[in-house]
N, C-alpha and C positions, 0 to 999 in steps of 0.2 A: 591762731586765726581760724574761725569756723569756715567750712567750705561753702562756696557760693553754689547756688542751684544751677542745674543744667538748663532751666528755662525760667524766664521772667514770670513773676507773679504780680498781679495788680490788686492793690488794697484800696479800700474806700475809707478815708479818714479826714476829718476837718473840712468836709465838703469838696475834697480833692481826690482824684484817682492817681495813686502813686504806683508806678511800675518799677519793681525791684528785682534784681537778679539774685536774691537770696530769700529763703523762707524765714520770716521774722514773726515772732509772737506778738499779740497785743492789738491787732487790727482786723477789721472785717474784710472779707474778700469782696472786691468790686464785681459789678456785673460783667459777664463774659465779653460783652460788646463795648465796655467802657473805653473811651479814648483817654490815654494818660495825660494828665496835666504836667506831671514831672516824671522823668526817668532817672532812676537811682542805680548806681553801680557801686557795690561794696567790694573793697579790696582793690580799688582802682583809683586813679587820680588823673586830672586833666594835664595837658602839656605845661600849663603855667603854675603847677602846684607849688613849686618852691621859689616862685618869683618874690622879690621883696615887696613890702607894702607900698602903695602909692603915697607920695608925700601928702600929708594932711588927711589921709583917708583911713587912718587907724580908728575904728569906732570904739574899741575898748582894748585896754592892756592892763593885765593884772598888776597890782602893787607889788614891787620887788620884795617888800617886807612880809607879804602874805605867804605863809609857809605851806598852805594847802588850798590854792585857789581852784574853784570849780571851772572857771573859764580863764584861759591864758591870754588869748588874743582873738579879736575879731577885726579883720581888715580887708579892704579892697586891694587886690593884687593883680599882677600881670597887666599893668596899664589899664585897669578897669575891666579886665576880662571876667572877673568874678570875685566872689567873697570867700575868704578862708576863715574857718572857725576852729580854733585849737582848744581842746579841753584838758584839764589837769590830769585826768585819768589816762591820757595818751591818745584818745580818739581825735581824729581830724576830719573835718568835712569841708568840701568846696561846693559853692553854689554858683552856677553860671549867671552872668549879668542879665540874661533873658529869663531867669527864674524857672527854667523848664528842664534843667539838668542838675544832678547832684552826684557827688562822688564821696565815698567814705573810707577811711582807713581805721580799722578796729583791731589793734594789736592785742595779742595774748597778754594777760589772761582774760581780757574782755571776750564776751561771747555774743551769740545772736540776741539774747535778751537785752544785753547792754546796747547793742547796735540799734535795736528797736526803740529803746528808751531815747537815745540821743536823736535818732532820726525823727520819730513821731512826735516828740515833745519839744525840746529846746530848739532844734534846727528848723523844724516846720513852723514853730511859733514865729521865728524871725522871718521866714519866707512868707508866711501869711501876712505879717505886718507890711513887708515890702510890697505885697500885692494889694494892700489897702484894706485888708480884712481886719475887723476888730476881734481880738482874741483876749480872753481874760485868764489870769493865773487862778484857776478854779477847778473844782470838781462839780459834776452835775448829775442829777438823777431825774427820772421822769415820774411825777406823782399826779395821778388823776388826769393824765394827758397833757400836763404842762411841765416844762423844764424848771427845776429849782437848782440854782447855782450857789455853791458855797465858795466865797472868795476869801483869801487870806494869805499871809506870808508863810514861810516855812515853819512848821511846828504849830500852826494855828488850829489844826484839827479838821481841816476841810475834807481830807480823804477819809478820816475816821468817821466823821459825821455822815458822809455819803455812804460809807459801808454800813452804818447803822440803819440807814434808809433801805439799802439793799436787803438787809436781814429781815426787814418787814415786808418784803415782797415787791419793792419798786425796782425799776430797771435803771441800769447805769447808762448815762450818755457819754461821759468821759471823765478822765482824771488828769489833774495838773494843768492842762491846756484845754480851753473850750472856745471854739470858733463861733462867732455870732454873725448872723446875716440879717440885715435890716431890709424888710420888704414892706410894701404898702399895707399889707394886712397885719404887720407887726414884726417883732424880732423872733428869729428861730435859732435854736442851738443845734449845731451840726454834730453828729456822732463822732466821738474821738476814740480813745483807747477802750479796750473791752474789760479792763480790770483796774482795781485800785491797789495801791501799795501801802502797807501798814507796817509800822514798827511793832515789835513783839508786844508791847503793852496795849497798843490798839487792837492787835489781832486777838489777844486774850479777852479784851472787852467785848469783841464781836462774837467770837466762836468758842471762847473758853480755854482753848489750848492753842498756843501760837504754833506748835509743831504740826497742827492739823493743816496748816497752810504752807505751801512750798515757798522757799526763798526765791527772790527775783532772779538772782544769778550767783555764781561763786564769789563774785567780787562785791555784791550788794546784798546784805543780809535782810533787807526789808522783805515782808511777806506779800504774796500775791493773793488777792481776794477778788473773785469775779472771773469773767471769761469761761463760765461754765463750772467754776469751782463751787461745790456745795449747791446752795439753792439760789444763786444769783442769776439775774437775766440782764440782757443788754438791749438798748434801743437800736433799732435797725434803720430808722429814718429820722429826718430832722424833727425836732419837737418845739412847739411854740414856747417862748420864754414867759413864765408866769411870775417868778419871784427870784430876786437876787439877795442872798444872805451874806453879809459882811461879818466875818468871825471876829469877835472881841476876846479879851482876856477871860480866862476861866475864873469862876468865883466859888467860894465855899459859903453859900448863903441859901436861905429858903427861897430866895427870889430867882435862883438859877435852877434849871435853864430857862431862858426867856427870849422872846423876840420883841423888838421895838421898832416901830416905823421911824424912818429918818427922812427929812425933807430933801427936795431936789438938789439944792446947793451942797448940803452935807453929803448926800449920796454921790454926787459928782466928784467931790474931793476924795471920798473914800475909794471909789472905783479907779480913780487916777493912779492910786498906789498899787493897784492889783491888775493892771493890764500886762499881758505877756510880753517879754523882751523889751520892756519900756526903757531900759538903761541904754539901748542902742539907738534911740530915736534922735533925729535931728529936729530943728525947729519946725520944718514943714510937716514932718510926720506927726509931731506932737500936736500941731494945730488940727490936723485931720482927726487924730484920736479924740481931741477935745470936742470937736463937732459931733463925732459919732457917739460919744458918751452922753452928750447933752440930749441927743435924740433918744438914746436908750432910756435914760431916767425919766423922760417925758412919758414913755409908754409902759414901763415896767416898774412894779413896786420894789423898793429896796428896803431891807430891814437890817438892823444890827442884832447879831446873835450873841448871847452871853451863855456859854456852856457851863455846866457844873464841873468843878475840878475832879469830882469822883467819876471815874470812867463807867461805873455801874449805872450812872444816870444818863448814859447815851441814848438808851431807848426812850427815855422821857423827852429828850431833845428831838428825836426823830418824830415822836408823837406830836410834839408842839408844832413842828414844821407842817405835818399833815393837817393839823387843825387849822393853822393859818391859811393854808392853801384851800381847804374845803370851805372855810368861813368867808 
């Protein structure tokens, strides 16, 4: 277990001020006068930490036949005192029912980078949804003053495409989870994490040598690109959303890479698949999400992106995205 800090640190991420008693990589420091929205204690747990789940309040439970589940269980416990989230790697988080306190158990060999990943991405994604915030499973960059989001499932290339844009001088807004805020003037993307994570093949495509980028942690061999590594930069303030790209399957044709407009109903169906933590929704939250996405696709262009299967063509894809935004 990594040591907790002697003093709390406050981070700004997903539009929230998160006060944590540990130094965690991957997030921006909040203003010194920021009032915390959530207080997090690492290496601690609430009094109700080992309470049994409430009857009928298990939101998710892994299939017993799944030999390597990412999530073991998500359940309301302690008579509704809070939510417990258990991960396959051994990490456990508890969220108070008031959504303003969090506790985390991060056993060895997991380290601070692993704690940051769980907290800032899957855990906060669910907290955002409980707070009524629309969050997409996406990576986002700022191009010409507008946020461009790349949505897709695991392995779709959203992080690698974002990294290709960073390599062309654009700023990172966030990776994996992007929180969106609907305002009268339009939708904005809140700054999230300060780096993207790439498998070795993606790292080689971006920088030439995967070993030039550090691994995320001892237990996670993905590579970290961003957060000041090499020539990448990060957005420090919310960015108006200009374009949402839904990643499609790669092709080996002269027509790839390409971007194609999709209409409102098709866009709505596509984005429904790529909202964050959507497998934990009940009917009421799904209805809220549907209304939010309807408003989003009314105001923001959505395109389908078909990458080329050759990673050497990533720069062409990033250029195509730039051209679409500028056009």
